[in-house]
VMD Tcl script that draws the C-alpha trace (Angstrom):
set ca {
  {102.38 64.19 126.60}
  {101.90 68.27 125.39}
  {102.38 71.49 127.09}
  {100.46 74.05 126.27}
  {101.84 77.16 126.35}
  {98.88 79.98 125.40}
  {100.47 83.61 123.48}
  {99.43 86.59 122.16}
  {102.23 88.26 121.75}
  {101.64 90.71 125.33}
  {105.83 91.13 127.17}
  {103.90 88.35 130.19}
  {103.14 85.69 127.02}
  {106.71 86.32 126.68}
  {108.32 86.07 130.03}
  {106.08 82.26 130.12}
  {107.13 81.31 127.16}
  {110.70 81.75 128.26}
  {110.62 81.06 131.81}
  {108.84 77.57 130.45}
  {111.45 76.82 128.13}
  {114.17 77.48 130.86}
  {113.17 75.66 133.97}
  {110.11 73.13 132.64}
  {111.42 69.28 131.19}
  {111.20 69.50 127.26}
  {108.18 67.85 126.14}
  {106.49 68.59 123.11}
  {105.04 71.50 122.92}
  {102.11 73.74 121.76}
  {102.09 77.26 121.27}
  {98.51 78.37 120.88}
  {97.32 82.29 120.11}
  {92.88 82.41 120.19}
  {91.87 84.67 117.93}
  {88.20 85.68 117.18}
  {86.38 87.60 113.16}
  {85.84 91.26 114.20}
  {81.96 91.20 114.06}
  {82.25 88.39 117.22}
  {84.58 90.96 119.44}
  {81.66 93.69 118.36}
  {80.10 92.25 120.73}
  {82.11 92.38 123.26}
  {82.41 96.03 122.43}
  {79.40 97.64 120.88}
  {80.43 100.80 120.02}
  {83.46 99.58 117.78}
  {80.08 98.84 115.59}
  {80.61 102.58 113.89}
  {84.34 100.68 112.11}
  {83.60 99.94 108.76}
  {83.75 95.55 108.48}
  {85.05 93.97 106.24}
  {82.43 90.37 105.44}
  {83.29 86.85 105.97}
  {85.93 85.59 103.64}
  {86.03 83.89 100.55}
  {85.77 79.85 100.52}
  {89.37 79.22 101.09}
  {90.27 82.49 102.47}
  {90.86 83.04 106.41}
  {90.02 86.56 108.03}
  {92.88 88.68 108.78}
  {92.24 88.21 112.86}
  {92.76 84.13 111.75}
  {96.31 85.20 110.05}
  {97.35 87.82 112.50}
  {96.84 84.46 115.40}
  {99.48 82.35 112.81}
  {101.96 84.64 113.57}
  {101.94 85.07 116.51}
  {102.38 81.66 117.07}
  {104.59 80.63 114.91}
  {106.58 84.07 117.27}
  {105.75 81.69 120.49}
  {106.81 78.82 118.67}
  {110.66 80.22 117.69}
  {111.16 81.72 121.51}
  {109.48 78.63 122.41}
  {112.15 77.06 120.17}
  {115.00 79.32 120.56}
  {114.66 78.56 124.73}
  {115.23 74.72 124.42}
  {112.13 73.59 124.30}
  {112.07 71.13 121.45}
  {109.11 69.47 118.74}
  {107.10 73.01 119.06}
  {104.11 73.07 117.12}
  {101.73 76.30 116.67}
  {97.72 76.50 116.74}
  {95.75 79.63 115.91}
  {92.76 78.54 117.63}
  {89.16 80.33 116.92}
  {87.64 81.30 119.97}
  {84.16 82.15 119.81}
  {83.92 82.41 123.30}
  {86.03 83.32 126.44}
  {89.40 83.31 125.57}
  {90.25 80.70 128.76}
  {87.94 78.30 127.82}
  {89.13 78.07 124.20}
  {93.13 76.97 126.13}
  {90.73 74.94 128.81}
  {89.31 72.84 125.75}
  {92.55 73.00 123.80}
  {93.73 71.58 127.05}
  {91.72 68.54 127.20}
  {92.06 68.05 123.82}
  {95.60 67.52 123.88}
  {95.12 66.04 127.17}
  {97.82 68.66 128.29}
  {100.47 67.43 131.01}
  {100.67 71.31 131.73}
  {99.59 74.56 130.10}
  {101.85 77.96 130.83}
  {100.48 81.41 131.03}
  {101.14 84.68 131.35}
  {100.09 86.56 134.38}
  {98.18 89.49 132.37}
  {98.32 89.58 129.16}
  {97.22 92.29 126.64}
  {94.09 92.38 129.35}
  {93.12 96.76 130.52}
  {89.95 97.71 130.89}
  {89.17 94.22 128.81}
  {90.67 92.51 131.71}
  {88.81 94.00 134.17}
  {85.06 93.03 132.21}
  {85.83 90.05 131.32}
  {87.58 88.76 134.04}
  {91.32 87.78 134.06}
  {91.96 84.77 131.42}
  {94.74 83.10 133.33}
  {92.47 82.70 136.96}
  {90.05 81.20 135.03}
  {92.32 78.58 132.99}
  {93.96 77.89 136.66}
  {89.91 77.54 138.02}
  {88.34 75.96 135.01}
  {91.95 73.66 133.60}
  {91.51 70.51 136.15}
  {95.36 69.79 135.19}
  {98.39 71.68 136.32}
  {98.62 75.34 135.73}
  {102.33 77.46 134.98}
  {101.07 81.24 135.31}
  {104.25 83.00 135.25}
  {104.08 86.82 137.11}
  {105.18 89.79 134.77}
  {109.57 90.48 135.17}
  {110.88 92.60 137.53}
  {110.38 95.96 135.92}
  {106.90 95.39 134.23}
  {103.70 97.04 135.35}
}
mol new
graphics top color blue
foreach p $ca { graphics top sphere $p radius 0.5 }
foreach p [lrange $ca 0 end-1] q [lrange $ca 1 end] { graphics top cylinder $p $q radius 0.2 }
display resetview
């Protein structure tokens, strides 16, 4: 079986990885970061359309957002490995819809035994508009989900 860990670089995501590494029985793990091209993000925030946009990358090239997601996933995998999880791999998944749906889809594809996520992520106003990713994953995954709350001292 495989543990799927959702990681977005936030303090809550870091806490979730560290908790899972300490408390969950070691088994293969995939640290996943969901990314979307800036053009897709503008659908969520049309007021940002005044920003100059880069077009599609050249064939064989990657979106900058994808490269950033790969770096984030590697950062999360390094945290997981340092905490004691074994056979940790990374995955940067392009999300063309809600982040929670990409997490649920990949968990199904991997037949994940557990999904691990922080409780808030980068959230803010977007979380209020779109709803909590962790809550949606919990209600739609159809498999065990570990939602790790913020560590004490965080808001």
